C-alpha positions as CSV (number, residue, x, y, z in Angstrom):
1,M,0.0,0.0,0.0
2,S,1.4,3.5,-0.9
3,M,2.4,6.1,1.6
4,E,-0.4,8.4,0.5
5,N,-3.0,5.8,1.7
6,P,-1.5,4.2,4.8
7,P,-3.2,1.1,6.3
8,P,-5.6,1.7,9.2
9,P,-4.5,0.5,12.6
10,A,-5.6,-2.8,14.0
11,L,-7.8,-0.9,16.5
12,I,-10.1,-0.1,13.6
13,R,-9.6,-3.2,11.4
14,V,-10.4,-5.9,14.0
15,P,-13.8,-4.5,15.3
16,I,-14.9,-3.8,11.7
17,R,-14.1,-7.4,10.6
18,I,-15.9,-8.8,13.7
19,V,-19.0,-6.8,13.1
20,V,-19.0,-7.6,9.4
21,L,-18.6,-11.4,10.1
22,V,-21.5,-11.3,12.6
23,V,-23.6,-9.6,9.9
24,V,-22.5,-11.6,6.9
25,L,-22.6,-15.1,8.4
26,P,-26.4,-15.4,8.6
27,I,-26.8,-13.9,5.2
28,R,-24.3,-16.4,3.7
29,M,-25.9,-19.3,5.4
30,V,-29.4,-18.2,4.2
31,W,-27.9,-17.7,0.7
32,D,-26.4,-21.2,0.7
33,V,-29.7,-22.8,1.9
34,L,-31.6,-21.0,-0.8
35,T,-29.0,-22.1,-3.4
36,A,-29.2,-25.7,-2.4
37,T,-33.0,-25.5,-2.3
38,A,-33.1,-24.0,-5.8
39,H,-30.8,-26.7,-7.1
40,L,-33.0,-29.4,-5.5
41,L,-36.2,-27.9,-6.9
42,D,-34.6,-27.6,-10.3
43,R,-33.5,-31.3,-10.4
44,T,-36.6,-32.8,-8.8
45,V,-39.5,-30.5,-9.7
46,L,-38.8,-27.8,-12.3
47,R,-37.1,-29.9,-15.0
48,P,-39.6,-32.9,-14.9
49,A,-42.5,-30.4,-14.8
50,G,-41.0,-28.5,-17.7
51,R,-40.6,-31.7,-19.7
52,G,-44.1,-32.8,-18.9
53,L,-45.5,-29.4,-19.6
54,T,-43.6,-29.3,-22.9
55,W,-44.9,-32.7,-23.9
56,L,-48.4,-31.7,-22.9
57,L,-48.2,-28.4,-24.8
58,V,-46.8,-30.1,-27.9
59,A,-49.6,-32.7,-27.8
60,V,-52.3,-30.1,-27.2
61,G,-50.8,-27.9,-30.0
62,R,-50.8,-30.8,-32.4
63,G,-54.4,-31.7,-31.5
64,L,-55.5,-28.1,-31.9
65,G,-53.6,-27.8,-35.1
66,Q,-55.3,-30.9,-36.5
67,L,-58.7,-29.7,-35.2
68,F,-58.1,-26.2,-36.7
69,H,-57.0,-27.8,-40.0
70,H,-60.1,-30.1,-40.3
71,L,-62.7,-27.7,-38.8
72,V,-61.5,-24.3,-40.1
73,A,-58.7,-24.4,-42.6
74,R,-60.1,-27.0,-45.0
75,P,-63.7,-25.7,-44.9
76,A,-62.4,-22.2,-45.4
77,R,-60.2,-23.3,-48.3
78,W,-63.1,-25.1,-49.9
79,L,-65.3,-22.1,-49.3
80,Y,-62.8,-19.8,-50.9
81,R,-62.1,-22.0,-53.9
82,S,-65.7,-23.2,-54.5
83,V,-67.7,-20.1,-53.5
84,L,-65.8,-16.9,-52.9
85,A,-63.4,-17.0,-55.8
86,P,-66.0,-17.7,-58.5
87,A,-68.4,-15.2,-56.9
88,G,-65.5,-12.7,-56.7
89,R,-64.6,-13.2,-60.4
90,G,-68.3,-12.9,-61.3
91,L,-68.7,-9.7,-59.3
92,A,-65.5,-8.4,-60.8
93,V,-66.8,-9.0,-64.3
94,V,-70.2,-7.4,-63.4
95,G,-68.5,-4.5,-61.7
96,R,-66.2,-3.9,-64.7
97,F,-69.2,-3.9,-67.0
98,L,-71.2,-1.5,-64.7
99,W,-68.2,0.8,-64.4
100,N,-67.7,1.0,-68.1
101,A,-71.5,1.3,-68.7
102,L,-71.9,4.1,-66.1
103,F,-68.7,6.0,-66.0
104,V,-66.6,5.3,-69.2
105,W,-68.8,4.7,-72.2
106,P,-71.1,7.8,-71.5
107,W,-68.2,10.2,-71.3
108,V,-66.4,8.6,-74.2
109,G,-69.6,9.0,-76.3
110,L,-70.0,12.5,-75.1
111,W,-66.4,13.4,-76.0
112,R,-66.4,11.6,-79.3
113,Y,-69.8,12.5,-80.6
114,L,-70.6,15.9,-79.0
115,L,-67.6,17.8,-77.7
116,V,-65.2,17.0,-80.5
117,P,-67.7,17.8,-83.3
118,V,-68.9,21.0,-81.5
119,A,-65.3,22.2,-80.9
120,R,-64.2,21.3,-84.5
121,Y,-67.1,22.6,-86.5
122,G,-68.4,25.2,-84.1
123,I,-65.2,26.9,-83.0
124,A,-62.1,25.8,-84.9
125,V,-63.5,26.0,-88.4
126,P,-65.1,29.5,-87.9
127,A,-62.0,30.8,-86.1
128,G,-59.8,29.6,-88.9
129,W,-62.0,31.2,-91.5
130,L,-62.1,34.5,-89.5
131,H,-58.3,34.4,-89.2
132,R,-57.6,33.7,-92.8
133,T,-60.2,36.1,-94.3
134,V,-60.4,39.0,-91.8
135,L,-57.7,39.2,-89.1
136,R,-54.7,38.4,-91.3
137,P,-55.5,41.0,-94.0
138,T,-56.4,43.6,-91.4
139,G,-53.2,43.0,-89.4
140,R,-51.1,43.2,-92.5
141,G,-52.7,46.6,-93.4
142,L,-52.2,47.9,-89.9
143,V,-48.6,46.7,-90.0
144,R,-47.9,48.5,-93.2
145,A,-49.6,51.7,-91.9
146,L,-47.7,51.6,-88.6
147,A,-44.5,50.9,-90.4
148,A,-44.9,54.0,-92.6
149,L,-45.9,56.1,-89.6
150,G,-42.9,54.8,-87.7
151,T,-40.6,55.6,-90.5
152,G,-41.8,59.2,-90.6
153,L,-41.6,59.6,-86.8
154,G,-38.2,58.0,-86.9
155,W,-36.9,60.6,-89.2
156,L,-38.6,63.5,-87.4
157,L,-38.2,62.7,-83.7
158,P,-34.5,62.0,-83.5
159,R,-33.7,65.5,-84.8
160,L,-36.3,67.0,-82.6
161,G,-35.3,65.2,-79.4
162,R,-31.6,65.2,-79.8
163,G,-31.2,68.5,-78.0
164,L,-33.7,67.6,-75.2
165,A,-32.4,64.1,-74.8
166,T,-29.0,65.3,-73.5
167,G,-30.4,67.3,-70.6
168,T,-33.3,65.1,-69.6
169,G,-31.5,61.7,-69.9
170,W,-30.0,61.6,-66.5
171,L,-33.1,63.2,-64.9
172,A,-35.3,60.5,-66.5
173,R,-33.0,57.7,-65.4
174,A,-32.8,58.9,-61.8
175,V,-36.6,59.5,-61.6
176,F,-38.0,56.8,-63.8
177,V,-35.4,54.1,-64.2
178,W,-33.6,53.5,-60.9
179,P,-36.6,53.6,-58.6
180,W,-38.6,51.3,-60.9
181,A,-35.6,49.1,-61.4
182,G,-35.1,48.7,-57.7
183,L,-38.9,48.1,-57.2
184,W,-38.8,45.6,-60.0
185,R,-35.7,43.8,-58.8
186,Y,-36.4,43.6,-55.0
187,V,-40.2,43.7,-54.8
188,V,-42.0,42.8,-58.0
189,V,-39.7,40.0,-59.2
190,P,-39.7,38.0,-55.9
191,V,-43.5,38.5,-55.4
192,C,-44.3,37.5,-59.0
193,R,-41.8,34.7,-59.0
194,Y,-42.8,33.0,-55.7
195,G,-46.3,34.2,-55.3
196,V,-47.8,34.4,-58.8
197,A,-45.6,32.7,-61.5
198,A,-45.4,29.2,-60.0
199,P,-49.2,28.8,-59.6
200,T,-49.9,30.4,-63.0
201,V,-47.3,28.6,-65.1
202,W,-49.6,25.7,-65.8
203,L,-52.4,28.1,-66.8
204,Y,-50.0,30.0,-69.0
205,R,-48.6,26.9,-70.7
206,R,-51.9,25.2,-71.3
207,V,-54.3,28.2,-72.0
208,L,-52.7,31.6,-72.2
209,A,-49.6,30.7,-74.3
210,P,-51.6,29.5,-77.4
211,L,-54.0,32.5,-77.1
212,G,-51.3,35.0,-76.4
213,T,-49.1,34.1,-79.3
214,G,-51.5,35.7,-81.7
215,L,-52.2,38.7,-79.5
216,L,-48.5,39.2,-78.9
217,F,-47.9,39.4,-82.6
218,L,-50.5,42.1,-83.0
219,L,-49.3,44.0,-79.9
220,E,-45.7,43.8,-80.9
221,K,-46.3,45.3,-84.3
222,G,-49.0,47.8,-83.2
223,V,-47.9,49.0,-79.8
224,F,-44.5,47.7,-78.6
225,V,-42.4,48.9,-81.6
226,P,-43.6,52.5,-81.5
227,V,-43.3,52.7,-77.7
228,A,-39.8,51.2,-77.8
229,A,-38.8,53.7,-80.4
230,L,-40.2,56.6,-78.4
231,L,-38.5,55.4,-75.2
232,R,-35.1,54.7,-76.9
233,Y,-34.9,57.9,-79.0
234,V,-36.8,60.4,-76.8
235,L,-37.2,59.6,-73.2
236,V,-33.8,57.9,-72.5
237,P,-31.6,60.6,-74.0
238,L,-33.7,63.2,-72.2
239,L,-33.3,61.5,-68.8
240,R,-29.6,60.7,-69.3
241,Y,-28.4,64.2,-70.2
242,G,-31.0,66.2,-68.3
243,V,-30.9,64.5,-64.9
244,V,-28.3,61.8,-64.6
245,V,-25.2,63.7,-65.7
246,P,-25.9,66.7,-63.3
247,V,-26.6,64.3,-60.4
248,L,-23.4,62.4,-61.0
249,W,-21.3,65.6,-61.2
250,F,-22.8,66.8,-57.9
251,D,-22.1,63.4,-56.3
252,R,-18.5,63.3,-57.5
253,Y,-17.4,66.8,-56.7
254,V,-19.5,67.8,-53.7
255,L,-21.0,64.8,-51.8
256,N,-18.0,62.4,-52.2
257,P,-15.4,64.9,-50.6
258,V,-17.7,65.7,-47.8
259,G,-18.4,62.0,-47.1
260,Q,-14.7,61.2,-47.1
261,G,-14.0,63.9,-44.6
262,L,-16.7,62.7,-42.3
263,G,-15.6,59.1,-42.8
264,W,-12.1,60.0,-41.6
265,L,-13.3,62.0,-38.6
266,L,-16.2,59.9,-37.2
267,P,-14.3,56.6,-36.7
268,R,-11.5,58.2,-34.8
269,L,-13.9,60.1,-32.6
270,G,-15.9,56.9,-32.0
271,R,-12.8,54.9,-31.2
272,G,-11.7,57.4,-28.6
273,L,-15.1,57.5,-26.9
274,A,-15.2,53.6,-26.9
275,V,-11.8,53.3,-25.2
276,G,-12.8,55.8,-22.5
277,A,-16.2,54.1,-21.9
278,G,-14.5,50.7,-21.7
279,W,-12.0,51.8,-19.1
280,L,-14.8,53.5,-17.1
281,A,-17.0,50.4,-17.3
282,R,-14.2,48.1,-16.1
283,A,-13.4,50.4,-13.2
284,V,-17.0,50.5,-12.1
285,F,-18.4,47.1,-12.8
286,V,-15.5,44.5,-13.3
287,W,-12.6,45.3,-11.0
288,P,-14.6,45.4,-7.7
289,W,-16.2,42.0,-8.4
290,V,-12.9,40.4,-9.6
291,G,-11.2,41.5,-6.4
292,L,-14.1,40.2,-4.2
293,W,-13.9,36.8,-6.0
294,R,-10.1,36.5,-6.1
295,Y,-9.3,37.8,-2.5
296,G,-12.5,36.9,-0.7
297,L,-14.6,34.0,-1.9
298,V,-11.9,31.8,-3.3
299,P,-9.7,31.7,-0.2
300,L,-12.8,31.2,2.0
301,V,-14.1,28.3,0.0
302,R,-10.7,26.7,-0.5
303,Y,-9.3,26.9,3.1
304,G,-12.6,26.9,4.9
305,I,-14.6,24.1,3.1
306,A,-12.5,22.2,0.5
307,V,-9.4,21.5,2.5
308,P,-11.2,20.2,5.6
309,L,-13.6,18.1,3.5
310,G,-10.6,16.7,1.5
311,W,-8.7,15.8,4.7
312,L,-11.9,14.1,6.1
313,W,-12.4,12.2,2.8
314,N,-8.7,11.0,2.5
315,R,-8.0,10.3,6.1
316,V,-11.3,9.0,7.5
317,L,-13.9,8.0,5.0
318,V,-11.7,6.4,2.3
319,P,-9.8,4.1,4.8
320,V,-12.9,3.1,6.6
321,A,-14.7,2.3,3.3
322,R,-11.7,0.4,2.0
323,E,-11.4,-1.6,5.2
324,I,-15.2,-2.4,5.1
325,R,-14.8,-3.6,1.5
326,D,-11.8,-5.9,2.4
327,A,-13.7,-7.1,5.5
328,L,-16.7,-8.0,3.4
329,A,-14.6,-10.0,1.0
330,V,-12.8,-11.9,3.7
331,C,-15.8,-12.5,5.9
332,W,-17.9,-13.7,2.9
333,R,-15.2,-16.4,2.3
334,V,-15.0,-17.3,6.0
335,A,-18.8,-17.5,6.2
336,G,-18.8,-19.8,3.2
337,F,-16.4,-22.1,4.9
338,V,-18.5,-22.1,8.1
339,S,-21.7,-22.6,6.1
340,R,-20.3,-25.5,4.2
341,A,-19.1,-27.1,7.5
342,V,-22.6,-26.6,9.0
343,G,-24.1,-28.1,5.8
344,R,-21.8,-31.2,6.0
345,A,-22.7,-31.7,9.6
346,V,-26.4,-31.4,8.9
347,R,-26.1,-33.8,6.0
348,W,-24.2,-36.3,8.2
349,A,-26.9,-36.0,10.9
350,A,-29.7,-36.4,8.4
351,W,-28.1,-39.5,6.8
352,T,-27.4,-41.1,10.2
353,L,-30.8,-40.4,11.7
354,V,-33.0,-40.7,8.6
355,G,-31.3,-41.9,5.5
356,R,-29.5,-45.0,6.8
357,P,-32.6,-46.4,8.6
358,L,-34.7,-45.8,5.4
359,S,-32.0,-47.4,3.2
360,W,-31.9,-50.5,5.5
361,F,-35.7,-50.7,5.6
362,W,-35.9,-50.4,1.8
363,R,-33.2,-53.1,1.2
364,S,-34.3,-55.5,4.0
365,V,-38.1,-55.1,3.9
366,C,-39.5,-53.4,0.9
367,T,-37.3,-55.1,-1.7
368,P,-38.1,-58.7,-0.6
369,V,-41.8,-57.9,-0.2
370,G,-41.9,-56.3,-3.7
371,H,-40.2,-59.3,-5.2
372,W,-42.6,-61.7,-3.6
373,I,-45.6,-59.6,-4.8
374,R,-44.1,-59.5,-8.3
375,D,-43.5,-63.3,-8.5
376,A,-46.4,-64.6,-6.5
377,V,-49.2,-62.1,-7.4
378,W,-48.4,-59.9,-10.3
379,A,-47.0,-62.5,-12.7
380,P,-49.9,-65.0,-12.4
381,A,-52.4,-62.2,-12.6
382,R,-50.7,-60.9,-15.8
383,R,-50.6,-64.4,-17.3
384,A,-54.3,-64.9,-16.5
385,A,-55.2,-61.5,-18.0
386,V,-53.2,-62.4,-21.2
387,T,-55.0,-65.8,-21.4
388,A,-58.4,-64.2,-20.8
389,G,-57.7,-61.6,-23.5
390,R,-56.7,-64.2,-26.0
391,V,-59.9,-66.3,-25.3
392,A,-62.0,-63.1,-25.6
393,R,-60.3,-62.2,-28.9
394,E,-60.9,-65.8,-30.2
395,T,-64.6,-65.6,-29.0
396,L,-65.1,-62.3,-30.7
397,A,-63.5,-63.6,-33.9
398,G,-65.8,-66.6,-33.9
399,A,-68.8,-64.4,-33.3
400,G,-67.7,-62.1,-36.1
401,R,-67.3,-65.0,-38.5
402,A,-70.8,-66.4,-37.6
403,A,-72.3,-62.9,-38.0
404,R,-70.7,-62.6,-41.4
405,E,-71.9,-66.0,-42.5
406,A,-75.5,-65.2,-41.3
407,L,-75.3,-61.9,-43.3
408,A,-74.1,-63.8,-46.3
409,S,-76.9,-66.3,-46.0
410,A,-79.5,-63.5,-45.6
411,R,-78.2,-61.7,-48.7
412,A,-78.3,-65.0,-50.7
413,A,-81.9,-65.6,-49.5
414,V,-82.9,-62.1,-50.4
415,R,-81.3,-62.3,-53.9
416,Q,-83.0,-65.7,-54.6
417,A,-86.4,-64.3,-53.5
418,R,-85.9,-61.3,-55.8
419,R,-85.1,-63.6,-58.7
420,D,-88.1,-65.8,-58.0
421,T,-90.3,-62.7,-57.9
422,W,-88.9,-61.4,-61.1
423,R,-89.4,-64.8,-62.8
424,A,-93.0,-65.0,-61.5
425,L,-93.7,-61.6,-63.1
426,V,-91.9,-62.0,-66.5
427,G,-91.7,-65.8,-66.8
428,G,-88.6,-68.0,-67.4
429,A,-87.0,-71.3,-66.3
430,R,-85.7,-71.5,-62.8
431,T,-82.0,-72.0,-62.2
432,D,-80.6,-73.3,-59.0
433,R,-77.1,-71.9,-59.6
434,P,-76.7,-68.5,-58.2
435,G,-75.1,-65.8,-60.1
436,E,-75.7,-64.5,-63.6
437,P,-78.5,-66.1,-65.9
438,D,-77.5,-68.7,-68.4
439,V,-76.5,-67.5,-71.9
440,A,-77.9,-69.5,-74.9
441,R,-75.1,-71.7,-76.3
442,A,-74.4,-71.7,-80.0
443,R,-75.4,-74.8,-82.1
444,T,-72.9,-76.3,-84.5
445,L,-75.0,-78.9,-86.3
446,G,-72.8,-81.8,-85.3
447,S,-69.6,-80.1,-86.4
448,T,-66.6,-80.2,-84.2
449,T,-65.8,-76.5,-85.0
450,N,-67.2,-74.2,-82.4
451,V,-67.7,-70.4,-82.5
452,P,-64.9,-68.7,-80.5
453,G,-66.0,-67.8,-77.1
454,A,-69.3,-69.8,-77.2
455,A,-70.1,-73.2,-75.6
456,P,-71.6,-75.9,-78.1
457,A,-75.2,-76.7,-77.6
458,P,-76.6,-80.3,-77.7
459,E,-78.2,-81.6,-80.9
460,I,-81.7,-81.8,-79.4
461,S,-84.4,-79.4,-80.5
462,L,-85.9,-77.0,-78.0
463,R,-89.4,-78.6,-78.3
464,K,-88.0,-82.1,-77.3
465,R,-86.1,-80.5,-74.4
466,G,-89.4,-79.2,-73.0
């Protein structure tokens, strides 16, 4: 044992081991008695009972399985194969026919013979004719007129707006382009993309796209081209050179120098104020509590609570607990030795007082009496029972043969009475030989050649035979 944990003195060790032995010895003896009783019950009661219960459960399970097979499974299989499956197939055929008759064929007929002809000859054909004969010539005329008007305006407006475009270009961009571009990029586009576009894309692809293709062509040639030309050659130059250029000059030569000066001054001023406020906050809120923790609470807890508790734990509680643990181990082994010695003494006393007299009584009294009963009583009784059983079997066999012969005679008498009744009703010669009626034999007119498979008849006429 190390010097840090010295062994306790004998004044502590001996009383602890005596007390532990007094406490542990009854517990160990009770434990050994319970263990021996459990082993005895396991060998004599639990294992045989378990085997018998297993055999009983297996037999009952097999019987229940056979009963279930013959009373439930086979009738259910026959019911399914002979009744439910044909009925289900018939119901499936009827249900399929009813489904087609009620929900498929009416809609197919409605689509094929009503909606398709109405859509084809009531909408598509008139719309095609209207497009070919009215809308297309009208659109081409409008396109030519608008093209001529656009050519004239394209020659006139650039020369008229070139002077105004320079001054108003920047103004128009700052007033009309940037706000609307920001609104479009950060408000309209997200709202339209995630709130409107996704739900309406299906509607657009399936309905609006085919309809809008034609309208887009008309709007493009009639509205978008003139508006784009007006925006490009009039409004954009006006906004660029009238608004944007002056604003950029003001930002570059006025606002930018002022902002740089403020940007150089304000960080340094803020940094100085932050350093001063930091030192003031430390002096007011941090240093007093740090001093109280470091020079007041820590020494008090360390030298007033932790050190005494550590000494008590290391010098008193740990040695006592270690000694109790060692005493428990030693006393458990000693109690085992004592318990086994007591068990051997009890077993010797039980064998001497009970077992040996019972063994002598079994060998000297019960065994001779059992042998005499087996040889003088049981063996003759068994032989007499075997003989009586053999005689009973032979008697039963003779009675069975007599009963079968009586039944055979009764069947023969009934058969003969039936033949006599039939002969009395329809006529015919009586035959004493039981069995099938005689078949007329073939006549050969004295020849030795017979018909194959037929017995030769005698050469006496039927009239003389009577």
